[in-house]
Structure formats: C-alpha cells, structure tokens
C-alpha positions in Angstrom: 0.0 0.0 0.0 2.8 2.4 0.9 4.5 1.7 -2.5 1.3 2.6 -4.3 0.9 5.8 -2.4 4.4 6.9 -3.0 4.2 6.1 -6.7 0.9 8.0 -7.0 2.5 10.9 -5.2 5.4 11.0 -7.6 3.1 11.0 -10.7 0.8 13.6 -9.1 3.8 15.9 -8.4 5.0 15.5 -12.0 1.6 16.4 -13.4 2.2 20.0 -12.4 5.3 20.2 -14.6 5.2 20.9 -18.4 4.9 17.6 -20.3 7.4 16.8 -23.0 6.4 14.5 -25.8 7.7 10.9 -25.5 9.6 10.0 -28.6 11.0 6.5 -27.9 11.7 4.0 -25.2 15.5 4.5 -25.0 16.2 4.7 -21.2 18.3 2.0 -19.7 19.2 0.5 -16.3 22.8 -0.7 -16.0 25.6 -1.8 -13.6 28.8 0.1 -13.0 31.3 -1.4 -13.4 29.9 -4.2 -15.6 33.0 -6.3 -15.4 35.9 -6.8 -13.0 38.3 -9.3 -11.3 38.0 -9.7 -7.5 39.7 -11.8 -4.9 37.7 -14.5 -3.0 37.0 -13.3 0.6 37.1 -9.6 -0.3 34.2 -7.2 -0.9 33.5 -5.0 -3.8 30.8 -2.5 -4.8 28.5 -2.4 -7.8 26.4 0.7 -8.5 23.0 0.5 -10.2 22.6 3.5 -12.6 20.0 4.9 -15.0 20.6 6.5 -18.4 17.4 8.5 -19.2 18.2 8.7 -22.9 17.9 12.5 -22.8 14.4 12.5 -21.2 13.3 13.6 -17.7 12.2 10.7 -15.4 10.7 10.7 -12.0 10.8 7.0 -11.0 12.6 3.7 -11.7 12.4 0.2 -10.2 14.1 -3.2 -10.9 14.9 -6.7 -9.6 18.5 -8.0 -9.9 19.4 -11.7 -9.7 23.0 -12.8 -8.9 24.9 -16.1 -8.5 24.2 -16.7 -4.8 26.6 -19.7 -4.7 29.5 -17.3 -5.6 28.3 -13.9 -4.3 26.9 -12.7 -1.0 25.3 -9.2 -0.5 26.9 -7.5 2.5 25.0 -4.2 2.4 22.8 -1.8 0.3 23.3 1.9 0.3 21.1 4.8 -0.9 23.8 7.3 -0.4 24.2 9.6 -3.4 21.0 8.3 -5.0 19.1 10.6 -7.4 15.9 9.4 -5.7 14.5 10.8 -2.4 11.3 8.8 -2.4 11.2 5.0 -2.3 8.3 2.9 -3.6 10.3 -0.2 -2.6 13.0 0.1 0.0 16.2 -1.6 -1.3 16.2 -5.1 0.0 18.1 -8.3 -0.7 17.9 -12.1 -0.2 21.1 -14.1 -0.3 19.1 -17.4 -0.2 17.2 -16.4 -3.4 20.0 -14.4 -4.9 17.9 -11.2 -5.5 18.0 -7.5 -4.9 14.9 -5.3 -5.3 14.5 -1.5 -5.4 12.1 1.2 -6.5 12.5 4.9 -6.1 11.4 8.3 -7.4 12.0 12.0 -7.5 9.6 14.9 -7.6 9.6 17.5 -10.4 11.7 18.3 -12.4 12.8 14.7 -12.0 16.1 13.6 -13.3 17.8 13.7 -16.7 21.3 12.3 -17.3 23.4 9.4 -18.5 24.7 8.2 -15.1 22.1 8.6 -12.5 23.1 6.7 -9.4 20.2 4.7 -7.8 21.7 2.3 -5.2 25.1 0.8 -4.4 25.4 -2.9 -3.6 28.4 -4.3 -1.7 29.1 -7.9 -2.5 31.5 -10.5 -0.9 33.2 -12.9 -3.3 32.6 -16.4 -1.8 34.3 -19.0 -4.2 36.5 -19.1 -7.3 34.7 -18.8 -10.7 32.6 -16.6 -12.9 29.6 -14.7 -11.3 26.8 -13.1 -13.2 24.5 -10.2 -12.1 21.5 -9.3 -14.3 18.1 -7.6 -14.3 15.1 -10.0 -14.3 12.8 -7.0 -14.6 12.8 -3.2 -14.5 10.9 0.0 -15.4 11.9 3.7 -15.9 8.9 6.1 -15.8 9.0 9.4 -17.7 8.2 12.7 -16.0 5.2 13.2 -18.2 2.4 13.2 -15.6 1.3 9.7 -16.9 4.1 7.5 -15.7 5.0 6.3 -19.2 7.6 3.4 -19.1 10.4 4.4 -21.4 12.8 1.6 -20.5 14.6 0.4 -23.6 17.3 -1.9 -22.3 18.7 -3.7 -19.2 22.4 -4.0 -18.7 24.1 -7.1 -17.1 27.4 -7.7 -15.3 30.0 -10.5 -15.4 32.7 -10.7 -12.8 35.7 -13.0 -12.3 36.3 -14.3 -8.7 39.7 -15.8 -8.1 41.7 -16.9 -5.1 44.4 -14.4 -4.2 48.1 -15.4 -4.1 49.3 -15.3 -0.6 53.0 -14.3 -0.4 54.7 -15.3 2.9 56.0 -12.3 4.7 59.7 -11.7 4.6 61.5 -12.1 7.9 61.6 -8.8 9.8 65.1 -7.9 10.8 65.6 -7.1 14.5 66.1 -3.3 14.8 66.1 -0.9 17.6 62.7 1.0 17.4 63.1 4.7 16.9 60.5 7.3 17.4 59.0 9.0 14.3 60.6 12.4 14.0 58.3 15.2 14.8 57.5 17.6 12.0 59.0 21.0 12.4 56.6 22.7 9.9 53.0 22.8 9.0 51.7 20.3 6.4 51.9 21.2 2.7 48.6 22.1 0.8 46.6 18.8 0.3 46.0 17.4 -3.2 42.2 16.8 -3.9 40.9 14.2 -6.3 37.4 13.5 -7.5 36.1 10.0 -7.3 33.8 10.8 -10.3 35.7 11.1 -13.5 36.2 14.7 -14.4 35.7 16.0 -17.9 37.5 19.1 -19.3 37.1 22.1 -17.0 36.2 19.7 -14.2 32.6 19.1 -15.4 30.7 16.2 -14.0 27.0 15.1 -14.6 26.3 13.9 -11.1 24.7 15.9 -8.2 26.6 13.8 -5.7 30.3 14.6 -6.0 32.8 12.7 -3.9 36.3 13.9 -3.1 39.4 12.2 -1.6 42.8 13.3 -0.3 45.7 11.6 1.5 46.5 11.9 5.2 50.0 11.4 6.6 50.6 10.0 10.1 51.1 13.4 11.6 47.8 14.9 10.6 45.5 15.6 13.5 42.7 17.6 12.0 40.8 18.5 8.7 38.9 21.7 8.0 36.7 21.6 4.9 34.0 23.8 3.2 32.1 23.8 -0.1 31.0 27.2 -1.5 30.4 28.9 -4.8 33.4 31.3 -4.2 36.9 30.5 -5.4 38.8 31.8 -2.3 36.8 30.9 0.8 38.5 29.9 4.1 37.1 26.8 5.9 38.3 28.3 9.2 40.6 27.0 11.9 38.2 24.6 13.7 38.8 21.0 12.8 35.8 19.1 11.3 37.4 15.7 12.3 39.9 13.4 10.9 38.8 11.8 7.5 40.2 11.5 4.0 37.0 11.7 1.8 33.8 13.7 1.6 30.6 13.2 -0.4 28.0 15.9 -1.0 24.5 14.9 -2.0 21.8 16.5 -4.2 23.7 19.6 -5.2 22.1 21.9 -7.7 23.7 22.3 -11.1 26.4 25.0 -11.2 30.0 25.7 -10.2 31.4 24.9 -6.7 34.7 25.2 -4.9 35.9 22.7 -2.3 38.2 24.5 0.3 40.4 22.1 2.3 43.3 22.4 4.8 45.1 20.0 7.1 46.5 20.4 10.6 49.5 18.8 12.4 51.3 19.6 15.7 52.8 22.7 14.1 49.8 24.3 12.5 47.5 24.4 9.5 48.5 23.8 5.9 47.8 26.2 3.1 44.3 26.0 1.7 43.6 24.0 -1.5 40.7 25.4 -3.6 39.3 22.7 -5.9 36.8 23.7 -8.5 34.1 21.4 -9.8 31.2 22.1 -12.2 28.0 20.2 -12.2 25.7 19.9 -15.2 23.0 17.1 -15.2 20.8 18.7 -17.8 21.2 17.4 -21.4 21.4 19.6 -24.5 18.1 21.0 -25.8 16.0 18.8 -28.1 16.6 19.3 -31.8 15.7 17.9 -35.2 17.7 16.4 -38.0 16.8 17.9 -41.4 17.6 16.1 -44.7 18.1 18.7 -47.4 17.2 16.3 -50.2 14.1 15.0 -48.3 13.6 11.7 -46.5 13.1 9.9 -49.9 15.9 10.6 -52.4 18.1 8.9 -55.0 21.1 10.8 -53.8 23.5 8.2 -52.3 25.0 10.9 -50.0 22.2 12.9 -48.4 23.0 16.1 -46.6 22.0 16.4 -42.9 21.6 19.6 -41.0 21.2 19.8 -37.2 22.1 22.1 -34.4 21.3 22.6 -30.7 22.5 24.4 -27.5 23.2 23.6 -23.9 22.5 25.9 -21.0 25.2 25.0 -18.5 28.4 23.3 -19.6 27.9 24.0 -23.3 28.1 21.5 -26.3 31.2 19.4 -26.7 30.6 17.4 -29.9 28.1 15.5 -32.1 28.0 11.8 -33.1 26.2 10.6 -36.2 25.2 6.9 -36.5 24.0 5.8 -39.9 22.5 2.3 -40.0 25.2 -0.2 -39.2 28.1 2.1 -40.2 30.7 3.3 -37.8 30.0 6.3 -35.6 31.2 9.7 -37.1 32.3 12.2 -34.4 31.9 15.9 -35.5 33.3 19.1 -34.1 30.9 22.0 -33.4 32.6 24.1 -36.1 32.1 21.4 -38.7 28.4 21.2 -38.0 27.8 25.0 -37.8 29.6 25.9 -41.1 29.4 22.7 -43.1 26.4 20.4 -43.3 27.2 16.8 -42.8 27.1 14.5 -45.8 26.5 10.8 -45.3 28.8 8.2 -46.6 28.1 6.7 -50.0 25.2 4.4 -49.4 23.4 1.6 -51.3 19.6 1.9 -52.0 17.6 1.1 -48.9 16.1 2.5 -45.7 18.5 3.9 -43.1 17.8 5.0 -39.5 19.9 8.1 -38.7 20.7 8.9 -35.1 22.4 12.2 -34.1 23.7 12.5 -30.5 24.6 15.9 -29.1 27.0 15.6 -26.1 27.7 18.5 -23.7 30.9 19.2 -21.7 29.6 17.2 -18.7 28.8 14.1 -20.8 25.0 14.5 -20.9 23.5 13.8 -24.3 20.3 14.3 -26.4 19.3 12.1 -29.3 17.5 13.1 -32.5 16.4 10.6 -35.1 15.1 10.4 -38.6 14.7 7.9 -41.4 16.0 8.2 -44.9 14.9 6.0 -47.8 17.6 6.1 -50.6 15.9 5.2 -53.8 17.5 3.2 -56.7 18.1 5.0 -60.0 16.4 3.9 -63.3 16.9 0.2 -64.1 19.1 -0.6 -67.1 17.6 -2.9 -69.8 19.2 -5.6 -72.0 17.5 -5.1 -75.4 19.5 -7.4 -77.6 20.9 -10.8 -76.7 21.2 -14.3 -78.3 18.8 -16.8 -77.0 21.2 -19.6 -77.8 24.9 -19.9 -78.9 27.2 -22.6 -80.1 30.3 -23.5 -78.1 33.1 -21.2 -79.2 30.8 -18.3 -80.2 31.3 -14.8 -78.8 28.6 -13.4 -76.5 27.4 -9.8 -77.3 24.8 -7.8 -75.4 23.2 -4.4 -76.1 20.9 -2.3 -74.1 19.8 1.1 -72.7 20.3 2.9 -69.4 20.6 6.4 -68.0 22.9 8.6 -70.2 26.6 8.6 -69.4 26.2 6.0 -66.7 28.4 3.0 -65.8 26.7 -0.3 -66.6 27.9 -3.3 -64.7 27.4 -6.4 -66.8 27.4 -9.8 -65.0 27.9 -13.2 -66.8 27.5 -16.4 -64.8 28.1 -19.9 -66.1 26.1 -22.6 -64.4 27.8 -23.7 -61.2 30.4 -20.9 -61.2 30.7 -17.4 -59.7 29.5 -14.5 -61.7 32.1 -12.3 -63.4 31.4 -8.6 -63.8 32.7 -5.9 -66.2 31.9 -2.2 -66.6 30.9 -0.4 -69.8 29.9 3.2 -70.2 26.6 4.3 -71.7 26.5 7.0 -74.4 24.8 10.4 -74.2 21.6 8.8 -75.5 21.9 6.0 -73.0 22.9 3.2 -75.3 25.6 0.6 -74.4 27.0 -2.6 -75.8 29.2 -5.3 -74.3 31.2 -8.3 -75.6 32.2 -11.1 -73.4 36.0 -11.4 -73.1 36.3 -15.1 -73.9 34.6 -17.7 -76.1 31.4 -19.4 -74.8 31.7 -23.0 -73.7 28.9 -25.6 -74.0 26.7 -24.9 -71.0 23.9 -22.7 -69.6 24.7 -19.0 -68.9 22.8 -16.2 -67.0 23.3 -12.5 -67.7 22.1 -9.4 -65.9 23.1 -5.7 -65.5 23.1 -2.9 -63.0 23.7 0.9 -63.4 25.8 3.4 -61.4 25.6 7.1 -62.1 28.3 9.8 -61.6 27.2 10.4 -58.0 27.6 6.8 -57.1 23.9 6.1 -57.0 23.0 2.6 -58.0 20.1 0.9 -59.6 18.7 -2.5 -58.6 19.9 -5.5 -60.6 17.9 -6.3 -63.7 16.2 -9.6 -64.2 18.5 -12.5 -65.1 18.4 -13.7 -68.7 19.2 -17.4 -69.5 21.3 -18.2 -72.6 21.9 -21.8 -73.8 25.2 -22.6 -75.4 24.8 -26.1 -77.0 25.2 -28.0 -80.3 22.4 -27.7 -83.0 19.5 -30.1 -82.6 20.4 -32.3 -85.6 24.0 -32.7 -84.2 22.7 -33.5 -80.8 20.2 -36.0 -82.3 23.0 -37.6 -84.4 25.1 -38.0 -81.3 22.2 -39.7 -79.5 21.7 -42.0 -82.5 25.4 -42.9 -82.6 25.4 -43.6 -78.9 22.4 -45.9 -79.2 23.7 -47.7 -82.3 27.0 -48.3 -80.5 25.1 -49.9 -77.7 22.9 -51.9 -80.0 25.8 -53.3 -82.1 27.6 -54.3 -78.9 24.5 -56.1 -77.8 24.0 -57.9 -81.1 27.6 -59.0 -81.1 27.2 -60.4 -77.7 24.0 -62.3 -78.7 25.7 -63.6 -81.9 28.6 -64.9 -79.8 26.2 -66.6 -77.4 24.4 -68.2 -80.4 27.7 -69.6 -81.8 28.6 -71.0 -78.4 25.2 -72.6 -78.1 25.3 -74.2 -81.6 28.8 -75.5 -81.0 27.7 -76.9 -77.7 24.7 -78.6 -79.3 26.9 -80.2 -82.0 29.4 -81.5 -79.4 26.5 -82.9 -77.3 25.0 -84.7 -80.4 28.4 -86.2 -81.3 28.9 -87.3 -77.7 25.4 -88.7 -77.5 26.0 -90.9 -80.6 29.2 -92.2 -79.2 27.7 -92.8 -75.8 24.8 -94.6 -77.3 27.1 -96.8 -79.3 29.3 -97.6 -76.3 26.2 -98.3 -74.1 24.8 -100.7 -76.7 28.1 -102.6 -77.0 28.2 -102.9 -73.1 24.6 -104.1 -73.2 25.3 -106.8 -75.8 28.4 -108.0 -73.8 26.4 -108.3 -70.7 23.6 -110.1 -72.4 26.0 -112.6 -73.9 27.5 -113.2 -70.5 24.1 -113.5 -68.9 22.9 -115.9 -71.6 25.9 -118.2 -70.9 25.2 -118.1 -67.2 21.5 -118.7 -67.9 22.3 -121.8 -70.0 24.4 -123.3 -67.2 21.6 -122.6 -64.7 19.0 -124.2 -66.9 21.2 -127.3 -67.4 21.4 -127.6 -63.7 17.6 -127.3 -63.4 17.1 -129.9 -66.1 19.4 -132.2 -64.3 17.5 -131.8 -61.1 14.2 -132.5 -63.0 15.6 -135.8 -64.3 16.5 -136.8 -60.8 13.1 -135.9 -59.6 11.5 -138.2 -62.3 13.4 -141.1 -60.7 13.1 -140.2 -57.1 12.0 -137.5 -54.8 14.4 -134.5 -54.5 15.9 -134.0 -51.2 15.2 -130.8 -49.3 18.6 -129.4 -50.2 18.1 -130.2 -53.9 14.7 -128.5 -53.9 16.2 -125.4 -52.2 19.0 -125.2 -54.9 16.4 -125.5 -57.7 14.2 -122.8 -56.3 17.2 -120.5 -55.6 18.5 -120.9 -59.1 15.2 -119.8 -60.7 14.8 -116.9 -58.3 18.4 -115.7 -58.6 18.3 -116.0 -62.4 15.2 -113.7 -62.6 16.8 -111.2 -60.1 20.1 -111.1 -62.0 18.3 -110.5 -65.3 16.5 -107.4 -63.9 19.6 -106.1 -62.2 21.7 -106.3 -65.3 19.2 -104.4 -67.4 19.0 -101.6 -64.7 22.8 -101.3 -64.4 23.2 -101.0 -68.1 20.7 -98.1 -68.1 22.4 -96.5 -65.2 25.9 -96.7 -66.8 24.6 -94.8 -69.7 23.0 -92.0 -67.7 26.1 -91.6 -65.4 28.5 -91.4 -68.4 26.2 -88.9 -70.0 26.0 -86.6 -67.0 29.8 -86.9 -66.2 30.7 -86.1 -69.8 28.4 -83.1 -69.9 29.9 -81.6 -66.7 33.5 -82.1 -67.9 32.6 -80.4 -71.2 30.9 -77.4 -69.5 34.0 -77.0 -67.3 36.2 -76.9 -70.4 33.9 -74.2 -72.0 33.6 -71.9 -69.0 37.1 -72.4 -67.5 
C-alpha cells in the first residue's frame, strides 16, 4: 500500500510540470562497473545506474538476480541516490539471490546518463565466474502519466579468483626509533574527484565525492564547499577523515576548500573547482536537405542545438550499421554533414549531441535512398554454339556506368563495366569464347554520383550444339550400344550351336558304347543262364526217378529266383551306366567351356 501511495505521489507531483512528448523508449538501467576481477574473501561494490536517454524521469524500479553460490550481498546503500522517495525500499535475499529496489524523485525529476540509484556491496565467496543481471525493470517518464520508457537492461559479469598469498619476509631485528616530529605545517593537500572529471572539471552527477591523502602526523581536517573560489574553511577541525561526499547539489560551479593540521599548525588552503551539469542539451531535429526519400546516395544532414550549462562538446552521427562519425561543433555549424556513399535502402539516422559534462540528447530520422532507373538488355542471343562470342546491347541512363554480369552454371559471376553513351545506349562483348553450357546475364547501373540501380532480371542463354547434331550424337550412342548387344548375342548363339553339335556327337558315341556294353552283358548272362537251366534240367531228371531232397529243392528254387533277379539287375545297371556317363561327360565339357 505504501508503495502505491508513493508512486501516485510522484506521478501527481510530476503532473504540475510541463509535459514533453515521449519519442521513444530509450532509457536504460545498467551496472557500473559491468566487469571486474575480484579476490575471494574480499568485498567490492556495484552501482545501479540509469541513463534516461535525454528525457526527464521521475521513477525507476528493478529486480536483480545474482549467483548466490558465488556472491553474497553484504549491504545496500542509498547514499548519493538521485531518488529521495522510495516505492520499494532496497532489500536483498542471499538465499534467493535477489536485490529489489524502487524509487522516485519529484519535479523536475532527473535527466542524465549516469544517475546513481543504489550501491550494492558484494562479498566474493568462491572461485569462478559470477553473473549479475536484471530480471525486470521499469523507468517512468516525468510526463504526468508514468510512461515506461525503458529500452534496455544491462548485465554484469565478474571473475572471482583466489588471491596469491606471499609469505612475509623475515623482519630484521632493529632498535625502534620514534618517528621524527614535524618542524613545519603540512603542505597544501591534493584533492581528487572519485567521479571522472571531464574538461574544465565538469561532471554530470549531483553527488560529487572527493578524496585526499593523510599522513601520520595529521590531527585535523577543515573543509568547506562554497560557490566562491577563495573561501577559508576556518581553523576549527571538522574531524579526521580522507574523503567527503556531497548529495543533491544543484547544477552550477562549486569550490571545495580544504586544509590539514598537524602539531605545528594548518596547511595552506587548497581550492578545488568542480562544475555540475546534469541537464542534457536542448532537443533538436535532423533535417535532410534532399528530403527523406531521395536517390542521392550521400544525403546532406543539418542539425544544431544548444546547452544551457556546460555547453556543447561534440556531435555523433550513427548511420545504419556504419561506424559512428564524431563531428566538431565548427564542422556542423559551417558545413552540413554529408552521409557516406550508401546503397539503395532505408536507413535510421541517429544524431547525438553531447555536452561538456557528458549529458546527451538524441535526434532521429529515417532516410529512404531510392534506386536509379533500371538498365535494360534489349539485344541478346537466345542460344549460342560452343566457341561463339557473346554480345549484349541495351539502354540505361545517359553517361552512366553499366555493370554487366555473366555467370556460367555452377560458377561465380564475373562482372565488367561499360559506359553508356549520351543517348543512354551501351554494348558489351564477353572477353572469352562461350563453352557448351547454360549462362545467365544481368546488368546494374551506377551514375556519376555513385547512386546505384537495382539488378535487372536474369536472362538465360543456352550454349549447345544444333539439334540435328545432338540427335546424331544420341543415335550414334544408341547404335553403339545396339551393335555391342547384337555382337554379344551372336557370340552366345555360336557357343550354343557349337555346344549342341558337341552334345550330339557325344550322345551318338555314348549310345554306341552303351549298346556294346549291353550286348556284352547279355552274352555273359545268356551263358550263365544256359548253365543254370542245365542244372535245373538235371534236377528235373533226378526228380523223375526219385523225390528230390530238401537241399536239392532249395537249390532248384534259388537258381530260378536268382536267375530272374540277375536279369532285372543287369538291365538296370546297363541303363544307369549310360546315364552316369552322359552326366559326367556333360559336366566335364561345361568346365572346359567356362574355365
């Protein structure tokens, strides 16, 4: 509830201030420093700052997350903050690794590039890389509406390492002597500013911090800050300290007067001048002389502004992705700025006016650089023969440079320049004979100012043999294949016919040999059969005279049975002999052929 009340109070207070138009969300929250190397066990401080982007703000808030395994928050400080009201008191949680804050300032708010919000003191816990980043944030414009103009959030990356401990050297035993007592007052002290000073000691912070050295004999410090260059801080000591911070000073010139005291007396007074300017230069506009749409590749920019306090220092011009150009004030006042030679396209132009204290104001515009008239290829061959010369003709702007590109299929394009005549005609001849392939050609124009056209459409040109020659080549290729195939078929036919003749000859010889073997076996079997029949007849005669014995009956029966079996077996074996000899001979013959 308190946060809401404070935020409403801030917005209400800002509503009584003139409202400036909000142009863009370009404010940022960032860490300073954003990088560093620190020793494990030691502490270091990180400052959360705001860059308002040249616009007045009245509030900002954010949440930081950090590597809680490597970092530990020791303390948070609002000292030196640009905010006097707090919607969220700065708090931290080492268990969650978060820091939260939210603050504001009444009218006229704050404008500047390095507004300090809070300072966080961390302790490095372990060796490694630690990250600190914003998980959320907001920057509210001083426009009476609380418009969020936050454009970016910065992060930090820090290296934590174990320090190298060097063992102390042995201390020689000496007789202690008392430090000699000074016999004169201290010299005038040397004052330095913690905030970086720009020329003429300008800074853009309302919270300057000063430091000086103290020797062992100093017993007192007298200090005073005034707007006069020769004030005396007096002879009453303000304490013993070596630094001093002043908060919420108004813009203007100040003098720090400092002197030191020892047992003899006071030192001479040192007068240290510092000038504060937290207000950016006045808003301004960027005017393009040729207009925001032009075919001029180097448009002319005019811009100028003023600064009430420290005065302008320089301008920066950022054109698209090109490098930043830094301009002196005299260059801008007497000579308008011409952009670098640029290709056709849309460019965002940013001009930054920077004052002596480092505050800046941005002005932006957009320029659309148009292409010039497109060149045309009017005459070209639709097809060529290998070895022909490629010639192109066309039209373009008068007295322009025409870039002709020729690209063979699968290769990089090669470009050559030709000049167009006063009536805009041009011609081009390729510098080497065409080879058999597919080519693409296109052109692009460049005038005397350096302005370019867009590339023309690509034209395809075929460089191949005439159709009748290509048909002839195809026919010859097919005939070659056909003749080779026919020759192979003829050879196979001859092999088949020769094989068939050899098989017939072999079959006749085998048939003859098998018949002869069959006749020989039949003769042998007939002889055996006659003897067996004689034995049977003999047994039959015996049987007519007497009964045959059992043994004689068995012999007679066996002779008949064995004779029948032998006759069948012999016929089968004769047949098998023929088949075996046929198959064996065929296999041996095939082996001879395909060996």
